[in-house]
N, C-alpha and C positions, 0 to 999 in steps of 0.2 A: 579865650575859650576855656571853660572850666573854672574860671575865677568867680568868686562871690561878688555879685553886684545886683543892684536893684534898678531896673530901667525906669526912665521917667514915665509917668502915667500918660496914657493917650487921652484924647479929648473926652471920651466917655467916662473914664476913671476920674478925670479932673472934675467933671460935673458931679459925680457921686461924692467926691471929697468935699464939695461945697454943700451938698444936701445934708450930710451926716451931722455937722455941728448945729444946723437948724433943727434937726430932729431932737438932738440932745437938749437944746434950749427949750423946745416945746415940752418935752417930758418933764424937765425940771420945773417949768411953770405949772404944769398940771399936778405934779406930785413933788413938791419942794423937799429937797434933801439937804441936810447940814453937813453930811460927809459923803465922800465918793471914794470908795476903796476900789482901786483898779488892779485887776489880776491879769497878768499876761500868760498866755498859754499858746503853745504851738504843737501841732501834731504832724508827724511824718505820714504823708498820704502816698502810698506806693501807686505808681502808674506804669502803664505800658506805652505811653506816648513816646515816640521815637526820639524827639528832641529834648526830653526831660533829662536833667543832670542827675548825678548820683548823690544820694544823701550820705550822712555819716554812718548809716546802717548798711550801706553797700548796695542798695537797690535804687533804681530810678524812681524819683519821688518829688513831690512838692512839699513845702513846709510852711503853710500859711499861719502867721501869728494872728491871734485875736486878743483884743483888750476888752475885758468885761467889767462893767460897772456893777459890782457885787450887790449893793443895796437894792438895785432895781432889776437885777438879773437881765441886763441889757448889754448887747455888744456895742461898745463905744467906738471900736475901730477894728478893721480886719484888712489884711494885705496879702494878696496872692503873690508868691515868689517861688523861685526855683528851689529844688531840693538841697542844693549845696550852699544855700544861704542860711546861716544859723539864725535862730529866732531872735537873738540879741543883737544881730548886726544892724547898726544904725538905728537902734531902738529909740533914741531920744528924738 
């Protein structure tokens, strides 16, 4: 309790994780790019959800990181996680 961890994705999230690479391949086929600049960003989103954990800012929050493909202005990956999980946690 209160430790940073990322739970295993449920069956719905597993299906979404399978769709996203296909979408990226499709976009690359329609608009070929020779470079892919990946930008990682995470925002602390305050919440009043009772089971939300506390972020480094001291409030109950979630901190979902997003990876953006800059040349296409496209979200390449996003992950919903608890507020006490830092954006760089298990980033690879």
